[in-house]
C-alpha positions, 0 to 999 in steps of 0.5 A, a space after each residue: 467443462 470436461 477433459 475432452 472439451 478442454 483439449 478439443 481439436 488436439 490429440 489428447 495422448 500427446 499431452 498424457 504424462 502418467 498417473 497419480 500414485 500417491 495422494 497426501 493432504 498437502 500434495 500428490 505424486 504422479 509417475 510419468 509413463 510417457 517418458 518420451 514427453 520429457 526427452 522431446 524438448 522441441 515438441 512444445 513451446 517455452 511455456 511447457 517445461 516438463 523436465 523442470 518445475 513450476 509448470 501446470 498440469 491437468 488431472 482427470 478426476 471423478 470430481 472434475 478436472 483439477 489444475 495443479 502446479 508441479 513443484 518437484 521433479 525427479 527421476 530414479 532407477 526403479 519402477 513402482 509397477 514394474 521393477 524390471 523389463 523382460 531382460 531383468 534390466 532395471 528401468 528408469 522411472 520418473 515422478 512429479 510432485 503436484 500441488 493442487 490449485 483449483 478444480 473445474 467441475 463438468 458444469 462450470 467453465 472456470 476454475 474454482 478453489 478445490 476445498 476438501 476435494 482431492 485427487 485419486 490414485 490412478 487419475 491420469 495427468 496431462 500437461 496443460 495447454 496455453 489455452 487452459 492456462 488462459 482459462 485459469 488466468 480468467 478464473 483467478 479473480 473472485 469478483 463476479 461483477 461485470 467490470 472492465 479490467 485494467 489494461 495489462 500492466 505486467 506479464 507472468 514470469 512463468 510465461 512472458 507472453 501472458 499479460 496480467 489484466 485485473 479488475 480494479 476491484 480485484 486490486 483495490 477493494 480491500 486496499 493495496 500495498 506495495 512492499 519492497 526494499 530500496 531499488 526493488 521497483 516499488 516506484 516503477 510498479 506504482 506508476 505502472 498501475 497509476 498509468 492504467 488507472 488514469 488513462 482508463 478514466 478512473 479517479 486517483 488522489 496522489 500524495 507524493 513526498 518526493 516529487 518524482 511523479 510531478 511530470 508523470 501526468 499532464 495537466 489535462 489528465 490531473 489537477 496538480 498542487 504544490 504545497 507551499 508554492 501554489 497551495 495553502 491551508 489556514 492554520 484555523 483548519 488544523 486541530 490541536 492534536 494535529 499541531 502536536 503531531 506536527 511539532 512532535 511534542 514529547 510529553 503532555 506538558 508540552 502539548 498543554 503549553 502549545 495549546 495555551 500559546 495557540 489560544 493566546 494567539 487566537 485572542 490576539 487575532 480576535 482583538 486585531 493585534 498582530 503581536 504575541 500576548 505578553 503575560 509577565 506582569 499582567 493581572 491573572 484574572 484579566 488574562 484568564 477572562 480574556 482567554 475564556 472569551 475565545 470562542 470556537 469561531 475564533 480559530 485563526 491566528 498568526 503562526 509566525 508568532 508561535 515561538 515567541 508566544 511559547 516563550 511568553 507562556 513561561 510565567 507562573 502565579 506569585 506567592 501571595 503576600 500582604 500586598 495581594 499581588 495577583 500578577 504573573 511573574 516570569 518562571 525560569 523553570 518553565 522557560 527551560 522546559 519549553 526551550 526544546 519545543 521553541 527550537 523545534 518550531 523555529 526549525 520548522 519555520 526555517 523552511 520558507 515554504 512552511 510559513 507560505 503553506 500555513 497562511 490565508 493568501 487569497 491568491 493561492 489554492 486552499 488545500 481543503 477547498 480543492 480536496 472537497 471539490 475533487 471528492 465530489 467530481 465524477 471524472 477528476 484526479 488530483 496530485 499533491 506534491 509535498 516535497 517543497 515543505 522539506 524533509 520533515 516527517 512531522 508535516 508530511 504525517 500531519 498533511 496526510 492525517 488532515 486529508 484522511 480525516 477530512 475526506 472521510 467526513 464527506 458525503 456523496 463521494 465519487 469513488 477514487 483511489 488514494 495513493 500515498 508513496 513512501 507511507 512509512 514517512 508518515 506512519 510513526 513519530 520520530 520520538 515515539 515508537 508506539 505513536 501512529 497517525 490515526 487518519 489512515 487507519 480510519 480510512 482503511 477501516 471505514 473508507 471502503 464503504 464510502 468508495 475510498 481505496 488506499 494504495 500505499 507503498 512502503 519499504 518496511 511493513 513494520 513501520 506501518 500501524 498493525 491496525 492499518 496493515 491488518 486491513 490490507 487485502 492485496 499486496 505487491 511484494 518486491 524483494 525483501 532481505 531482512 527476516 523481520 520484514 519477511 515475517 511481517 508478510 509471511 502470513 500472506 504467502 505460501 512456503 514457496 513464495 517465502 523462499 523466493 522473496 529474497 531472490 526477486 529481481 528488480 521489477 519482479 513481484 509476488 501479487 497476493 490477494 484475498 480476491 485471487 484464487 492463487 498468488 501470482 509471480 509477475 514482472 511489471 512492465 515499466 511505464 513510459 511516463 516520466 518518472 524521477 527515480 533513477 539512481 545516479 552513478 558514482 
């Protein structure tokens, strides 16, 4: 489109501002010739603010029509073209600094990245109309797929009447993360987008650690599970690595003891005994032969007996004497070493929902069976409430890791969004700063190929694995205060955005994405759905 086509039906001279006088690699400067435009504040709507910054202008150039954003506005008592008038009186002059955002060529009807093309000296500058701004909004998304966009979930901060309506692929095809300090509006933003997904028939798997979304969606819209209340999982489905993460083993020796104890309980389950395997005084060869008989199919065991079984593993081989004693004897040193592991497991089991969750109750849902059914259904969504399992991060991380590894192993998946609130709860071990759960990392790397798209929220991106964080292509950044948090997202923002991260009000967001032409400053519209996230008053 040409300049005349963009301003069809309008008097172009009413929108004329001035000419470009300086061109740099980072920006351009234009001198205002039409000073009356700056003085007449009633002539234009609130969308046009020519006497301030952050508004858009159009520049007519040989390469096409450029769209720019004004980031500096200044006036001075001199003129680069004409220093004085006829009476030798100094004249005021007005300059604006323009950041070039996009270019529309004569043969195109949308804006594109300008690349190495720049403005030229004496190119004419015009203030952009609302219609041009709408063309720019439609040009923001790189996706050329014929995909129905989501209903508007936010408005642009610079123009409150312009709704933000993006295609699902723009938000999710490179995974989405919502970042912000406490009470900055993360949960409100999360629900606003989930609301548009569910209401338009898109699929979502929601993992909620606090239960604040439990009444946000009706039973007709989504299948709801509450772990430890109506949903269980068989201990046989948990890998040894996941047990170690669940019980937060501190070193390799504790991991080996835990593995030995579980193997012993699997043997007792195999022979039909509902008790732990006492080894003190037992023949060493016979015990080893019994444990070796446990096959890959013998995976079930009674998790309630795990503390007693770990204590029973505190045995050692005796010194060989003339009587050839080959029976286990009690080892006090091992018992002391295993005491901390026993205490952690007993602490986990003080939560009654824990033992209910790790069981084979036929009257309750089986978690993996429901998840397997969900991933293959074309129109279903699933909500998993983990709040009844207690505040332990270990069990939450284990559940997320288990589901992540399970869904990535499935074939024929109907595409869905996997939403995990407060993902920093599940990311790191409490006992190791370098240990991260690997299931989400695998999903971030390989899930997109199978139609699994992550939507994560966190207070601090540094609590998330760098590998996982590096796979995130779209971010919703709320207010951040600490320098290390801002530095973690600095590579996704320009200088202007970085300076404003601390200034964002509740609900205000910087939307940055590899799928967008330009970063967006938006204000999220609060969803009318029920959400239990209000802060009590003192």
